[in-house]
N, C-alpha and C positions, 0 to 999 in steps of 0.2 A: 569780630568777636569769634573766638573759638567755640565750636559746638562740642559739648562733652560726648565722647564715645569711649567705650571700654576697650577698644581695639583700634588699630590703624584704620583711617578712613579709606573707603573704597569709592570708585567712580559712581557706584549705585547710590551711596550716601549723598554724594554731590548732586545727583539727579533728583533726589528726593527733597532738596531744599526748595522752598517756594520761589516761583519765577520772579517775584518782585525783589529778590535779593541776589547779590552776586556771590557765587560760591566758589571756593578754591580749596585745594588740598596742598598743604605745605608741611613737609617733614612728617607726614602721616596724620596731621591734624586737619580737621575740616573747619574752615572759616566761612562765615557769611557776613556780608556787609550791605548796608542800604545805600541810598543815593540822596544827595541833597540838591536843592535847586541851585545853590552857588556852584557846586561841583558840576552839575549839568551845563550851566551857562559857560563856565570856564572851558570845559571840554569841547562844547560846540564851537566856541569862538576860536580855540586853538586849532581845531581841525580845519575850520574855515581859513585861517591865516596860512597854515602850512600847506593844506591841500591845494589852495588856489595857486601856489607858487611851485610846489615840488612834485605834483602829480602829473603824470602823462605828458611831460615836456611842456607844461603850460608856462613855466617861467623861463624866459629867454636865457640860455646859458646855464641854467641851474640843473643840478642832478635830478634824475627821475626816480621817484620813490613810490612804493606801494604803501599807502597809509590806511590803517584799519582801526575802527573804534571797537573796543572791548573784544578783541579776538581771544579765543580760548587757546592757551598754549600748553602743550604737554611735553615735559622734560622728564622722561622716565616716569616715576610715580608722582611727580609734582604736577599739579594742574593750577596754572595761574591765569588771571584775566586782568591784564593791564588796562588802564583807561584808553590808551592809544598805543599802537605798535607800528613800526615801519621797517620795511625791508628795502634795501637798494634794489632797483629794478633788475640789475644784472644777477642778483641772487635769487629773485623771484620774478622771472619774466612774465609769468601768468599766474594769477591767483587760482590755486587749485580748488576744486569743488569738494571740500572736505568739511567735517564738523569741527575739527580743531587742527592746529598747526604744530608740527614737530620741529620745523626749521626755526631756529632762534632768530628773532628779529635783530636788526642792527641797532635799533633804538626803541626804548619803551618810555612811556610817560605815565606816571601815576598822578591823577588829579584827586587829591585826598583831603577833604575837610573832615571826614569821619574815620579814615583808615590810616592816618599818618604813621602811627607806631608799627603797624603791620607792614606797611610798605617799606619803611626804612630798616627795620630789624629782621624781618623774616624773608621778604621777597627779594631784596637786593642781593643777598648771598646766592640765592637760587639763580637769579638772572646772570650773575657773574660766572657761576659754574657752567651755565648753558652756553655761554659765549656772547651774550649781549654786550655790545661795546659802549653804548651810551644810555644814560637814564636821567630823566628829568623828574623832579618831584615838585608838583605845583600844589599850593594850598591857597584856595581863594579867600579864606577867612582873614588871615593876616596879609594876604596878597604877596605871596612869595614864590620864587622860582629858584630851585637848587639844581645845579647841573653837575653830573658825575660822568667820568669816563673810566672804563675798567682797563686794567692791564694785568700782567702776570701776578701781581701782588694784591689784586683786588680793586676796589673802587677808589678813585681819586676825586676829591672835590675840586671842580674847576672854578665854579662861580656860585655865588648866592646873591640874588637880586630881590628887591622888594618894591612895593608901591607901583608907581607908574613909569618906572625906568624904561629906557630904550636899550635893548640888549642884543648882542650877537652870541648865540649859544650853540655850541657844537651838538650835533653834526649839521645843523641848519644855519650856521653862522654866515652863510653867503648873503643872508638878509638881516635887516634890523627888525627885531620884533618889539612892538610897543606893548608892554605889559598892560597898560591901560585898556587895550583892546580885549584882553582876556576877561577883565572884570566888568566890561560894559554890559549894560542891561538892554 
């Protein structure tokens, strides 16, 4: 939800948002959103699935990724907080000790039962301009995964999956992901 301000939002405005909310600045507007239990469960399960296979060379023959939950990303005046972001290890060999990241991730995932419209209409264009190559939108309520890849012309829909399907989704298509594992309690 956009918080009304009479001027473009500043980082100080963002810092004033209560800690239980996720605050972001997109195109000069301050947004704050809550979290749901379904969102938290899907996010935790997704990080477990990907992290166990793609982090620190744990998956035999799989690419090594830095995978972080809710990192704060700064792209100029834009401040976004995706549910999960990942950088190929060769682009981020060491996780810097910083409050926020300016290096665009290779992949972002928005797990959104409450923020779907914001994620699709406002955040995706910012991610594309910043150079993010892949985006997943997961909504645990209807149990969907939508996979996008960006190119010179913007985002391209690659796949839309639902329910308990077994899928291979870029950039982690080296493994089969069981969507049922995301919704598991």
